[in-house]
C-alpha angles and dihedrals in degrees: 000000000000117000110253115202092199092058098038095047102035092155089068102034107027109040121159121266089256124076124270139169118248137177108223117201125216115285135184121232145185101238141189123184125211149134142229140060109334090208095060111120110249088357128151094270095055091045090053091057090056090052093050095051091044090062095036093057094041088060094042093050094044086102088075096053139059096270110092118198113207111242094013117166128176113264145165112255105253120242126276114267137183141201110211139193137142140241122285093271090071131070113268093231100044135069117215106204092189090069104051090154087072095057121127117191149170110212113204146178118199119248123217111250092247090069109096128188092263090054090048092052089050090052092051091049092045095048091047091052098043100038095036089224135128110255096168092117092062117099141181105244131186117200126185106191098175119178114019145159114228141175140179109251115205114195143035120342090240089060093059095103090075091056091044089054090054090049093052093047089051095049092049090051091049094051101260133119133206115270105186108153140153087285102034114061146184103272130203130185116198113216095169132061104239089204091063107026126073112248093244090057099047115126117211129168109222117199131183127184116243140178135200114272113254111255114254109234109203120197118201112252095018126110 
């Protein structure tokens, strides 16, 4: 039976629909960077997804070709994910869903650990040759998220702020604070196919980086 990351690592892909704290280890991804409204027909975002899956399935199906990847095992291609932020005119730690044209994103699909950079380069070259398509935007990306708050969001993407609010209330109560920076981003994992599933039934893991609150040192007589 093919290895399924969602089932084997439920703590990262199948959290409950209530917030929790999780320590996320470093992972390698197929990645494409871009900007703009993800809903735009034939836009940059939708094109990036095609590039990601082109490489993902080239690697998965390498078992049927001449290229042998050391340590290869059969697996289910992991779900589509995305790291999101917005242009400089927006707050670093907030997402304004009314201005999707200002989105910046890195779309990713997780790589099995057995895929090394040389294997990745082979996959890009192979996909370029066989599909006669430009895959130069695709990159091998390592992300170490570390300490995060996460929650399963059920519903439309535009309704995510309500779930985010619950996450932030929970982290504050547990002694954490938000730590979204230029390097630590709003993260989404898409467990549903938006082309086939009604908006109110979409399942999306939302993850935000956090850190422990700094201890308040009070000195008698000071204010």
